[in-house]
Wavefront OBJ file of the C-alpha trace (Angstrom):
o trace
v 77.585 -9.332 -6.744
v 80.587 -9.507 -8.977
v 83.865 -10.742 -7.800
v 87.256 -10.941 -9.434
v 86.630 -14.581 -10.068
v 83.919 -13.384 -12.403
v 86.280 -11.437 -14.560
v 87.302 -12.646 -18.057
v 91.213 -12.803 -17.671
v 91.528 -12.774 -21.346
v 90.023 -9.094 -21.577
v 91.782 -7.438 -18.827
v 92.713 -3.810 -19.140
v 96.595 -3.797 -19.448
v 96.984 -0.458 -17.623
v 94.526 0.526 -14.829
v 94.768 4.024 -13.083
v 92.744 5.185 -10.192
v 91.990 8.588 -8.825
v 91.664 7.692 -5.085
v 89.120 10.266 -3.990
v 87.033 10.794 -0.970
v 89.079 10.123 2.205
v 88.499 13.323 3.814
v 84.647 13.233 3.343
v 84.595 9.702 4.456
v 86.407 10.793 7.812
v 84.002 13.919 8.140
v 80.806 11.820 7.743
v 82.314 9.875 10.866
v 83.172 13.074 12.837
v 87.016 12.354 12.348
v 89.777 14.514 11.129
v 90.589 14.185 7.521
v 93.855 12.345 8.312
v 91.695 9.478 9.715
v 90.261 8.984 6.188
v 93.933 9.003 4.615
v 94.917 6.334 7.246
v 92.130 4.166 6.209
v 92.627 4.814 2.552
v 96.030 3.217 2.856
v 94.144 -0.087 3.691
v 92.275 0.132 0.625
v 95.391 0.759 -1.465
v 96.851 -2.567 0.068
v 93.658 -4.657 -0.715
v 93.368 -3.078 -4.173
v 97.012 -4.041 -5.082
v 96.442 -7.537 -3.813
v 93.372 -7.968 -6.001
v 95.152 -6.541 -9.051
v 97.850 -9.204 -8.392
v 95.143 -11.866 -8.188
v 93.601 -10.774 -11.485
v 97.074 -10.588 -13.260
v 96.983 -7.010 -14.125
v 100.234 -5.626 -15.633
v 100.107 -1.898 -14.666
v 98.352 -0.111 -11.843
v 98.821 3.624 -11.457
v 97.558 5.431 -8.360
v 97.031 9.197 -7.925
v 98.613 9.356 -4.544
v 99.486 13.135 -4.136
v 99.107 15.853 -6.713
v 100.848 19.125 -7.344
v 97.907 21.007 -6.093
v 97.799 18.940 -2.874
v 100.731 20.931 -1.553
v 98.163 23.631 -0.955
v 96.270 21.699 1.671
v 96.737 22.336 5.429
v 100.193 21.623 6.752
v 98.932 18.806 9.099
v 97.195 16.931 6.320
v 100.396 17.266 3.960
v 102.691 16.105 6.812
v 100.442 13.205 7.550
v 100.380 12.049 3.902
v 104.065 12.128 3.790
v 104.315 10.201 6.951
v 101.939 7.679 5.671
v 103.852 7.387 2.496
v 107.140 6.487 4.330
v 105.526 4.158 6.847
v 103.443 2.357 4.185
v 106.486 1.680 2.032
v 108.369 0.236 5.000
v 105.399 -2.012 5.847
v 104.647 -3.135 2.323
v 108.088 -3.998 0.951
v 107.914 -7.528 2.077
v 104.529 -7.907 0.621
v 105.626 -6.340 -2.737
v 108.279 -8.912 -3.033
v 106.195 -11.774 -2.013
v 103.587 -10.728 -4.643
v 106.182 -9.983 -7.301
v 105.176 -6.284 -7.415
v 107.611 -3.837 -8.829
v 107.253 -0.189 -7.545
v 107.619 2.864 -9.793
v 106.893 6.461 -9.445
v 106.013 9.431 -11.537
v 105.869 13.246 -10.782
v 108.206 15.789 -9.273
v 109.729 13.522 -6.878
v 112.461 15.837 -5.935
v 109.788 18.115 -4.161
v 109.019 15.441 -1.594
v 110.626 15.370 1.833
v 114.095 13.745 1.869
v 112.852 10.909 4.010
v 110.090 10.136 1.606
v 112.545 10.340 -1.301
v 114.894 7.889 0.470
v 112.276 5.279 1.342
v 110.980 5.557 -2.408
v 114.485 5.168 -3.829
v 115.135 2.031 -1.488
v 111.874 0.235 -2.218
v 112.119 0.896 -5.972
v 115.592 -0.662 -5.837
v 114.461 -3.782 -3.758
v 111.648 -4.467 -6.026
v 113.184 -3.562 -9.302
v 113.731 -7.292 -10.414
v 110.102 -8.162 -9.867
v 108.174 -9.035 -12.941
v 104.596 -8.971 -11.912
v 102.386 -5.994 -11.371
v 104.079 -2.545 -11.859
v 102.711 -0.314 -9.279
v 103.218 3.297 -10.075
v 102.536 6.146 -7.479
v 101.905 9.497 -8.882
v 103.486 11.785 -6.158
v 103.496 15.489 -6.477
v 102.148 14.888 -9.962
v 100.348 17.171 -12.281
v 99.735 16.406 -15.919
v 100.017 19.989 -17.082
v 103.350 20.281 -15.265
v 104.451 16.964 -16.937
v 103.474 18.257 -20.365
v 105.275 21.706 -19.760
v 108.391 19.964 -18.700
v 108.299 17.561 -21.766
v 107.767 20.596 -24.111
v 110.757 22.390 -22.484
v 113.014 19.421 -22.964
v 112.011 19.007 -26.448
v 112.476 22.746 -27.162
v 116.076 22.570 -25.778
v 116.933 19.660 -28.005
v 115.347 21.432 -31.094
v 117.467 24.424 -30.182
v 120.720 22.248 -29.994
v 119.639 20.598 -33.375
v 119.306 17.164 -31.651
v 115.594 16.934 -32.599
v 114.266 18.372 -35.779
v 110.837 20.180 -35.489
v 109.314 18.204 -38.303
v 110.200 14.946 -36.644
v 108.267 15.741 -33.386
v 105.564 13.074 -33.216
v 103.498 11.226 -30.612
v 106.545 8.978 -30.023
v 108.961 11.887 -29.300
v 106.511 13.486 -26.818
v 105.999 10.080 -25.074
v 109.748 9.674 -24.615
v 109.874 12.969 -22.596
v 106.918 12.195 -20.157
v 107.350 10.739 -16.708
v 105.329 7.765 -18.092
v 107.781 6.987 -20.954
v 108.097 3.288 -19.718
v 104.323 2.813 -19.254
v 101.678 1.932 -21.792
v 98.659 4.219 -22.159
v 95.781 3.919 -19.746
v 92.970 1.531 -20.605
v 90.781 2.214 -17.721
v 90.437 5.124 -15.362
v 88.364 4.804 -12.145
v 87.514 7.826 -10.072
v 85.941 7.139 -6.586
v 83.765 9.460 -4.576
v 81.160 10.370 -7.166
v 83.116 13.285 -8.586
v 83.317 13.369 -12.469
v 86.576 15.231 -13.101
v 90.054 13.995 -14.275
v 91.766 16.674 -11.878
v 94.910 17.033 -14.010
v 95.724 13.396 -13.981
v 97.452 11.708 -16.926
v 95.782 13.901 -19.357
v 97.935 12.772 -22.384
v 97.850 9.021 -21.329
v 94.150 8.734 -21.078
v 93.299 9.878 -24.565
v 91.358 6.688 -25.329
v 90.903 5.216 -21.921
v 87.496 4.051 -20.533
v 86.334 6.306 -17.823
v 84.515 4.856 -14.821
v 83.112 6.928 -11.989
v 81.645 5.357 -8.859
v 79.765 7.129 -6.037
v 81.853 5.273 -3.234
v 84.514 7.017 -1.071
v 87.959 5.522 -1.482
v 88.182 3.938 1.969
v 84.923 1.902 1.105
v 86.231 0.732 -2.253
v 86.544 -2.959 -2.398
v 87.033 -6.056 -4.423
v 83.434 -5.926 -5.736
v 83.587 -2.327 -6.933
v 86.895 -3.199 -8.661
v 85.369 -6.134 -10.223
v 82.336 -4.313 -11.361
v 84.471 -1.465 -12.926
v 86.523 -4.086 -14.867
v 83.384 -5.966 -15.835
v 81.933 -2.684 -17.156
v 85.264 -2.012 -19.048
v 84.918 -5.496 -20.699
v 81.301 -4.920 -21.936
v 82.348 -1.820 -23.677
v 83.464 -1.464 -27.327
v 86.603 0.267 -27.748
v 86.699 1.753 -31.286
v 89.729 4.131 -31.254
v 88.049 6.296 -33.851
v 87.006 3.501 -35.976
v 83.242 2.351 -36.592
v 81.886 -0.879 -35.048
v 81.707 -2.297 -38.658
v 85.379 -1.834 -39.135
v 86.198 -3.598 -35.940
v 83.900 -6.506 -36.741
l 1 2 3 4 5 6 7 8 9 10 11 12 13 14 15 16 17 18 19 20 21 22 23 24 25 26 27 28 29 30 31 32 33 34 35 36 37 38 39 40 41 42 43 44 45 46 47 48 49 50 51 52 53 54 55 56 57 58 59 60 61 62 63 64 65 66 67 68 69 70 71 72 73 74 75 76 77 78 79 80 81 82 83 84 85 86 87 88 89 90 91 92 93 94 95 96 97 98 99 100 101 102 103 104 105 106 107 108 109 110 111 112 113 114 115 116 117 118 119 120 121 122 123 124 125 126 127 128 129 130 131 132 133 134 135 136 137 138 139 140 141 142 143 144 145 146 147 148 149 150 151 152 153 154 155 156 157 158 159 160 161 162 163 164 165 166 167 168 169 170 171 172 173 174 175 176 177 178 179 180 181 182 183 184 185 186 187 188 189 190 191 192 193 194 195 196 197 198 199 200 201 202 203 204 205 206 207 208 209 210 211 212 213 214 215 216 217 218 219 220 221 222 223 224 225 226 227 228 229 230 231 232 233 234 235 236 237 238 239 240 241 242 243 244 245 246
């Protein structure tokens, strides 16, 4: 069984992103409400962050709450927002102890005021940390992100701030929520689903994708290690041939 001690620290993905899927189905299997799954999913977030710190990863982005998740039952949405606030309060000390810097992407203004305030305070109190950058994607949707970026660029073109012929990948990147993050190297999705679900569509252009048939509350150190080990055994060509790389 692979552990994080088995990982080659010289070949780590710089930016790991995870679609944390399966909380509701995990709870349903146990005859519980979906919120029970989300509560246990928070424990997996904590252990995953700790393992990423041990590995020495630079960036971890978690798909925490999507723009589409607002359509879920009110009880579930309210519980997720409550868990967000309580988790941030509980984890602040641990973040600072482990040199973790908190970051967020998404339409943060759409979150409840209490959640916004807790996020702002935690980001402020961890901003000087220099270890793992933990990004929570909240009220996030990649299509909305790209649409907003195009609107911003269009306004600048209209006001003669940007010339249309100068629009390139760099210009687009600087108008995304993730402008201060590198592209994703490895994307993991739990629960056995094989979809991207509107997550970081631009940023995963050359990411390695890893799907695992394990619900998020059951995801552990060994699953993380196996995913990274699998990543390290792949040849990343970025459009080139194997011969060119060698």
